[in-house]
N, C-alpha and C positions, 0 to 999 in steps of 0.2 A: 556532577550527575550522580544520582543514586540509581544503579542499574538493576535493583531488585524491586519486586512488588512491595506494597506498603506493609504486608504482614510478614515479610522476611526479616529475621532477627540478626542476620549477619551485618558486619560493618558496611557502611555505604561505600560504593566504588568512587574513588577520587581519581578520575581519569582525565588525561588531556584529550584534545580533539581526535587525534589519530587512534588512541586507545578506545575512545568511545565508539568510533566508526568500526573498529575491529570487533568490539562487543556486539554492535548491532548486526554485523555481518554473520557472526557465528551463531547468534540467536536465531537468525533467519534461515541459515543454510545448514547448521548442525556441525560443520567442520570448516577448517581453513587450511591453506597450504602456505608454507613459509615463503617460497619463491613468488607466489602470486601476490601476497601481501607486500612484499618488497617492491615489486613492480608497480602495484596500484598506488602506493603511498610515496614512491620514489625515495626510499631510504634503504640503508643496508640491511642485510639479513640479521646482522648482529643487533641492530636497533629493534627489529621486529621480535627477535628472541627475547629481548628485555621486556617488550610490551606483553608478550605471551606469558612470561614468567610472572609479571605483576598480576595479570588476569587469573593465572593459576593459583596464586597465593590468595586471591579473593574468592576462589571457589567457582569461578565462572566456567573454566575449561580444564581439560587435561592435555598436556603437551604430548605429542607423538613424534615419531621420526619424520621430520620434514613438515610438521604442521601442528595442528591441535584439533580436538573434538570437544563438543559441548559437554559440560559436566552432566552426569545423569540426574543431578538435583535440579537441573534447568531443562524443562521441556519447552517446546515451542507451541504450546496450546494457545488458543486465542486469548484466554484470560491473562496469560503472561505477556504475550506480544502487545497487548493493549497498553502495557506500562512502559514499553520502549518508544522513545521519541514521542511521548504523549503530548507534550506542549505543541510540538510541530503538527502532529496529527489533528489536534484540536483547532489550530488556526486554519489548516487546510480544509477541514470539514466546514468551518464557518464560512470561508470564502466560497466553497462549492455550493453550499445551501443557499447562499445569497443570489445565485444565478437562477434559481427556480422561480417560475412565474405562475400566477393563478390559472387554473384550468389545464395545466400541463400533466402529461403522463411521464413518469420517470422510472428508470430501472436502477436499483441499488444492488451492487455486487456484494459478496461477502467480504469481510475483512475488517480490521480495526480502524482503518482510515475512513472507509465508507460508513462505518457505524457512527463516526463523528459527524458525517454529513446528515445522517438521520437525526441525530441529537440536536442539530442546529436548524432543522426545518421548522418553519413557523407552524405551530399546531393549528392555527386558524386558516391556513392556506388550503383552498379547495383544489386539491390535486389527487392524482391516482399514483400510488407507489406499488411497483411490482418488484418482488425480491425472492431470493431463494435462501436468504440468511436468517436463521432462527434468532440471532441476537438482534437484528434490525426489526423483526416482527415484534419481539418482546419490547423493544424500545418504543416503537410507535404505538403499540397497544396501550401503553400506560399514559400516553400524552397527546395522541392525535384526536382532533375534534371534527374537523371538516374534511380530512383526507380519507380516501379509500385505500385500503391495503390489500393487495392480491398476493397470495403466497403460492409459489410454484412447488408442486409436490416432487417427490423423489426419494432417494436413499439418503439417510442421514450420514454425513461425514463429520465425525467428531472433532477432527483436527481443526476445522474451520467453522464448526457449528453451522453447517450449511447443508442444503439438500442438493444432491447431484445425481447424475446418471441419465439414462435414456428417457425416463419419465419427466425429468426436469427439462431436458432439451426439447422434448415433444411439446410440453406446455408452453415453453418460451417462444416457439415458432408462431404461435397465434397472435403475438403482440407486436405493436410498433410503438416507439417511444419518441417523445420530444427530446428527452435528454437521457443519457446513460452515464452513470458514475461507476467506474471500473478500477479495481486495484491491480497492482503488479508487484512482483518481488524483484524484478530486474528491468533496467532500461538501458539500452545501448543503441547506437546508430545502426550497427550491423545486424543485431538480433532483434531489434524492436522492443516491444513490451513482452516480457516473459513471466512465467510463473513456475514455481516448483511443484505445485499440486496439479498433476495431469488430469484429475477428475473434474477440475473447474475450467480447463482450457476452452472447451467447446462452448460453454456457457458465456465466457467472456467474449469469445469471437463472435458469437451470434448477437449478443447484446450490442456490441459495437456496430455491427452491420445494420441492425434493425432500428437504430436510433438516428433521428435527424441530426443530433449533435452528440458525439461521443467524447466524454471527459475522462481522463485518467487521473486519479488522485494518488500521489506518491510522495513520500518524504525524501530528503536528499540522499539518504543512505542507499537508495535503490539505484541511483544513477551510476553507470559504469559496471553494473552487475549483470551477468549473463546467467539467468536461471535455466532450468531444465528445457523448457519449450516455449516458443514464441506464439502469441495469439494475434498479434497485429504489428504491422510496421509503424514507425513513428508518423508517417504521413497519412495513415489511415484513421487518425483521430483528429478532432477539431481543437482540442485544448488539453494542456497538462496543468494541473493545479498542484503546487508544491510549496515547500518553505524556501528552498533554494536549489537551483540546478547544480551548480558547482561543476559543470562540465561544458566547456566552451564549444566542443564539437557538437554536442546535442543542441545547444542554443543556436548555433549557426545553422544546423540542419533544419530546425524548426522555423527559423526566420526565412530560410530559402524556400520552404514548402508551405508557408502560411499556416503553421500550427501555432496557436496562441499559447503563451506560457504565463500563467498567473502565479505570482510569488506572494504567498501569504506571510507577510512580515509581522513582527511584533506590533507595529503601529497600524498597518493597514495592508490590504491586498494590493500589490503593485502588479501592473500588467505590462508585459513586453509586447512589441509589435507582432501582430498575427491576424487571424481571421476576425476575431471579435465576435459580437453577437450576430446570429443569422436570423 
């Protein structure tokens, strides 16, 4: 894996699977703790220290007492997050976009994975898209032909290139959707779907409730992560679209509660047992 954006001149990161997951975690959260990483990956703290040392040599992070923080040269702006797990997000976006049918109204949340959903929407599809994400508006403006795009107003939040706040929430209350596609920075059975940006929590919560079908689009690095605040429990959505769950407890919970899991593999989107189309 090359952990840097294309214009970064440093040497590529040559990471194993665990180190790659640590990299994704620290890009998303900004910091990591040694004991939490040891428990999460079921390895000794000595092993985790070696992983952090390697990442520090590559310029990704600075080690601290008991953990590490993101290097100041790495911010977590949307432009940089778009290059993490990019192949996986692309497959997820393609699988999600394939669910949309002519005549539907859909909500697209802000985020790098939902941006991929927008990119894979058929430009000839006669649908209505409601969003508060500037990046999605820009994407659809350049390629949509038959679709209508409605932009929710509000305060610009630069970190996610989205419009947030009371104005956005008030505008969102007026709509009902056939499908909503919502992102998350963490997914656990106990904490549900969570996000580190508190300004977007109410938007995500409302969109899930106001959609006939709520879809959460997340890559595998988000499973087992508990972010700042929860916006929905796992059984409050209809479908999770991901590249791989890699968490048996979550898969079992979804199976028990009829939440469909779509796994967008390299070859095709594979579907596990769940609710299916409504």
